N, C-alpha and C positions, 0 to 999 in steps of 0.2 A: 213599233214603239220600243224605245230603249230607255234605260234609266242611266242618267249621267250625273255624277256628283260635280259640284262646282270646283273649279281648279283651286288647289290649295297652294297658292303662291306665298312665299315668305315676304313680309314687308321689307321695303328697302331702307326705311329709316332705322338707324342704329338703336335709338331709344325704344322704338316699337319692337325690334327684335329682342332686345334685352327684357322688356316687359313680358313678351310672349314666352320667352324662356323661363322667366321666374314664375309665370302663371302655370306653365306645364310642370315645373318642379314642385310647385305647391300642390297641384292636383295629385301628382304621384305620391307626395308625402302624406296627404290626407287619406288616400286609398290604402297606403301601406299601414298607417296607424289604425285605420278602421279594420283592416284585415287581421292585424296582430291582436287587436282587442277582441275581435270575434273568435279567433283561434284560442285565445286565453280563456274566454267564457266557456267555449266548448270543452276545453281540456279540464277546467275546474269542475264543470257540470258532470263530465264523464267520471272523474275521480270520485265525486260525491255519490254518484249513482252506484259505482262499484262498491264503495264503502258501505252504503246502505244495504246493498244486496248481501255482502259478506256478514254484516251485523245481524241481518234477519236470519241468515242461514245458521249462524252460530247460536242463536236463541230459539231455534225450531225445536218442537217437542221430539222426543226420541221415537224412532220408528220401531215396529215390532222386531225387525231383523237385527237392529243394534242392541235390543234389550235382552237378547239371548233366547227368545221364543222361537217356535217353529213357524216361519213365514212361508207363504206360498211363493214359488219362484215366478218371476215375471214371464208370462207366456204371450206370444203373439199368435192370435188365432186368425185363421182365414183359410182360403182355398189356394192351393199352390199347384203349379204346372211345371213338370220337368222339361227343360229345354235341352235338346241335344246339341252338343257343341261341334259335332262332326260336319261333314259335307251336307248341304241341303239336298233333300230327296223330294222329287216331284211325285205327287199323289195322283 
């Protein structure tokens, strides 16, 4: 079993060729306008999102480290294993 598309022969009539060309250009134009509109919406939405984040960060309450107090340093707790970087040794 195989899948075969119908043959895409161009019409012989000159008016049909011109209409199919115009239809193809119109479809490409609609896709281009839709793509540009979508890109514009995403760009504006991203700019608004970044502006809101910056605005919230600017109005955040002061942290103890920035107020001059003695703050605890950020410590990553966990178990660590030293990995040798030399040649592998068979045990």
